[in-house]
C-alpha positions in Angstrom: 197.1 -21.3 -203.5 194.1 -22.8 -205.6 191.1 -24.4 -203.7 189.3 -27.1 -205.6 186.4 -29.4 -204.8 187.4 -33.1 -205.1 184.7 -35.3 -206.8 186.8 -38.6 -207.1 187.8 -40.8 -205.4 185.9 -39.5 -202.3 183.8 -36.4 -202.8 184.9 -33.7 -200.6 182.1 -31.4 -199.2 184.6 -28.5 -198.5 187.2 -27.2 -201.1 190.8 -28.3 -200.5 194.2 -27.1 -201.8 195.1 -28.5 -205.2 198.9 -28.8 -204.3 197.9 -31.0 -201.4 195.7 -33.3 -203.5 198.6 -33.7 -206.0 200.9 -35.1 -203.4 200.3 -38.6 -204.7 202.7 -41.5 -204.6 204.1 -42.0 -208.0 206.1 -45.4 -207.9 206.4 -48.0 -210.9 207.7 -50.5 -208.3 210.4 -51.5 -210.7 212.9 -48.6 -210.0 212.1 -46.9 -213.3 211.0 -43.3 -213.5 207.2 -42.6 -213.4 206.4 -40.6 -216.5 203.4 -38.2 -216.4 202.0 -36.0 -219.2 200.3 -32.8 -218.5 197.7 -31.5 -220.9 195.1 -28.8 -221.3 192.2 -28.7 -223.7 188.9 -26.9 -224.4 185.7 -28.9 -224.5 185.9 -29.1 -228.1 189.3 -30.5 -228.0 191.7 -27.5 -228.9 195.0 -27.6 -227.2 196.4 -24.2 -228.5 195.3 -21.0 -229.9 197.8 -18.9 -232.0 200.3 -21.8 -231.5 200.4 -21.5 -227.5 198.4 -23.1 -224.8 198.2 -20.0 -222.6 194.8 -18.7 -223.9 193.3 -22.2 -223.4 193.7 -22.4 -219.6 192.9 -20.0 -216.8 194.1 -19.4 -213.3 193.2 -22.9 -212.4 195.2 -24.6 -215.1 198.2 -22.6 -214.2 198.0 -23.7 -210.7 197.9 -27.3 -211.8 200.9 -26.5 -214.1 202.8 -25.4 -211.0 201.6 -28.0 -208.7 202.6 -30.8 -211.2 206.0 -29.2 -211.6 206.4 -29.0 -207.8 205.9 -32.8 -207.7 208.4 -33.6 -210.7 212.1 -34.3 -210.6 212.6 -33.1 -214.1 210.4 -31.3 -216.6 210.7 -32.4 -220.3 209.4 -30.5 -223.4 210.1 -30.8 -227.1 212.3 -27.9 -228.6 209.3 -26.5 -230.6 207.2 -26.1 -227.5 210.2 -24.5 -225.7 210.4 -21.9 -228.6 206.6 -21.3 -228.9 206.0 -21.0 -225.3 209.3 -19.0 -224.4 210.5 -21.4 -221.8 212.8 -20.2 -219.1 214.0 -22.1 -216.1 211.7 -23.4 -213.4 211.4 -20.9 -210.5 209.4 -22.6 -207.7 208.2 -20.4 -204.9 210.1 -20.5 -201.6 207.6 -22.8 -199.9 207.8 -25.2 -202.8 211.6 -25.1 -202.6 211.5 -25.9 -198.8 209.0 -28.7 -199.2 211.3 -30.3 -202.1 214.4 -30.1 -200.0 212.6 -31.6 -196.9 211.7 -34.5 -199.2 215.4 -35.0 -200.2 214.9 -33.6 -203.8 216.5 -30.8 -205.5 214.9 -27.5 -204.8 214.4 -26.8 -208.5 213.6 -29.3 -211.2 215.7 -28.9 -214.3 214.2 -28.3 -217.8 215.0 -31.2 -220.3 214.7 -30.1 -224.0 214.2 -32.9 -226.5 215.6 -31.9 -229.8 217.3 -33.7 -232.9 218.4 -30.6 -234.7 219.8 -28.8 -231.5 218.2 -25.7 -232.9 218.2 -23.8 -229.7 218.8 -20.2 -228.5 221.8 -20.7 -226.1 221.4 -17.2 -225.1 218.0 -17.5 -223.6 217.3 -17.5 -219.9 216.7 -21.2 -220.2 220.5 -21.6 -220.4 221.8 -18.4 -219.0 219.7 -18.1 -215.7 219.1 -21.7 -214.7 219.8 -22.5 -211.2 220.5 -26.1 -212.2 221.8 -27.0 -215.7 219.2 -27.3 -218.3 219.3 -30.9 -219.8 219.2 -31.3 -223.7 218.3 -34.7 -225.1 219.3 -35.4 -228.6 220.7 -38.1 -230.9 224.1 -39.6 -231.9 223.8 -38.2 -235.2 223.1 -34.6 -234.1 225.6 -32.1 -235.6 228.7 -32.3 -233.6 229.6 -28.6 -233.7 226.1 -27.6 -232.4 226.3 -30.4 -229.7 229.8 -28.9 -228.5 228.2 -25.5 -228.3 225.2 -27.0 -226.3 227.6 -28.9 -224.2 229.1 -25.6 -222.9 225.9 -24.4 -221.3 223.8 -27.6 -220.7 224.0 -31.2 -219.8 223.6 -33.3 -223.1 222.0 -36.6 -223.1 222.2 -39.0 -226.0 218.9 -40.8 -226.3 218.8 -42.3 -229.5 220.5 -42.8 -232.9 218.6 -40.9 -235.6 215.8 -39.8 -233.4 215.1 -39.4 -229.5 213.8 -42.9 -228.6 211.2 -42.8 -225.5 212.6 -45.7 -223.7 216.4 -44.4 -223.9 215.2 -40.9 -223.0 213.5 -42.2 -219.9 216.3 -44.4 -219.0 218.8 -41.8 -219.2 216.8 -39.4 -217.0 216.5 -42.3 -214.5 220.3 -42.8 -214.5 220.5 -39.0 -213.6 218.4 -39.9 -210.5 215.1 -38.5 -211.7 212.2 -40.7 -210.3 209.3 -38.6 -211.6 209.4 -37.2 -215.1 206.7 -34.5 -216.1 206.2 -34.1 -219.9 204.7 -30.8 -221.1 204.5 -31.6 -224.7 204.1 -30.7 -227.5 201.6 -33.1 -229.1 204.2 -34.9 -231.3 206.4 -35.7 -228.3 203.3 -36.8 -226.3 202.3 -39.2 -229.1 205.9 -40.7 -229.3 206.0 -41.2 -225.6 202.5 -43.0 -225.4 203.4 -45.1 -228.5 206.8 -45.9 -226.9 204.9 -47.4 -223.9 206.6 -45.2 -221.3 203.7 -43.1 -219.9 202.2 -43.8 -216.6 199.9 -40.7 -216.1 198.0 -38.1 -217.8 196.9 -35.1 -216.2 194.4 -33.3 -218.3 192.6 -29.9 -217.6 189.4 -29.5 -219.5 188.4 -25.8 -219.6 184.7 -24.6 -220.1 185.7 -23.1 -223.5 185.2 -23.9 -227.2 187.7 -22.9 -229.9 186.0 -24.0 -233.1 189.4 -25.5 -234.3 189.9 -28.6 -232.4 193.3 -30.0 -232.9 194.3 -33.0 -230.9 196.6 -32.9 -227.8 198.5 -36.0 -229.3 199.5 -35.8 -232.8 200.3 -38.8 -235.0 198.9 -41.8 -236.5 197.2 -44.4 -234.2 199.9 -46.8 -233.1 197.9 -49.3 -231.1 195.5 -51.9 -232.4 193.7 -51.9 -229.2 193.5 -48.5 -227.3 195.3 -48.6 -224.0 193.1 -48.9 -220.7 193.3 -46.1 -218.4 192.0 -45.7 -214.8 190.5 -42.4 -213.7 191.8 -42.1 -210.3 191.1 -38.3 -209.4 188.8 -35.6 -210.5 188.7 -32.0 -209.1 186.5 -29.1 -210.1 187.1 -25.3 -209.7 184.9 -22.6 -211.5 183.8 -25.0 -214.3 187.3 -26.3 -215.0 187.9 -30.0 -214.5 191.3 -31.6 -213.5 191.5 -35.2 -214.3 194.2 -37.6 -213.3 194.4 -40.9 -215.4 196.9 -43.6 -214.9 197.6 -46.6 -217.1 195.7 -49.5 -215.7 198.9 -51.8 -215.6 200.8 -49.2 -213.5 198.1 -47.8 -211.4 199.7 -46.2 -208.3 198.6 -43.9 -205.6 195.5 -43.3 -204.0 194.5 -40.3 -201.7 
């Protein structure tokens, strides 16, 4: 259990458990899923070293990663991130499973892989060891033979014609009963969802490191004439790492 010091909204003199601090109400108020993006970056903006994010974050960032997963109904990642990071199924601790069950949620959140090509290793643990079926979001024009093979080991969602469309993806996940959608990247998927106007929250860990090669957490050409306004609702600190929670001003939800 990671103990952090809360700096915002109300500074706390004593350290408090991070997972308790992340038990925040997430509700758009219109019945559609709440979409949160989780990011980590060095002070100079690098989001990966050697193609993976692990060396960027430390123990605290990993605890944030697990705590956000514990609060999610489904975890979304692009196929490139799944391959690079060696994704397997979510495996929450027993106490997290119990807490989720008592709240009327599934004990384990499924992983949803976003892919147009369906270039997936179907023999990987993500598909062979998942307690709940992995979800694969793809397009209407995806290769039918690959799609049939994927459908044998996963739940296939059609979320676009030639590309996976943000609004259709979120709507399809909502139709499956998922109310809180956690997105773990990569940067191109983050950019698409932000440009699509479906993101409600960004959780950003800033680590006290510099990498010298600052690539952005969100990749793509700017898609907004005027940057969206965000509210900084929570800040926690632990050993020099900052955990920042931003929500879109138009969908601000949740307090302490």
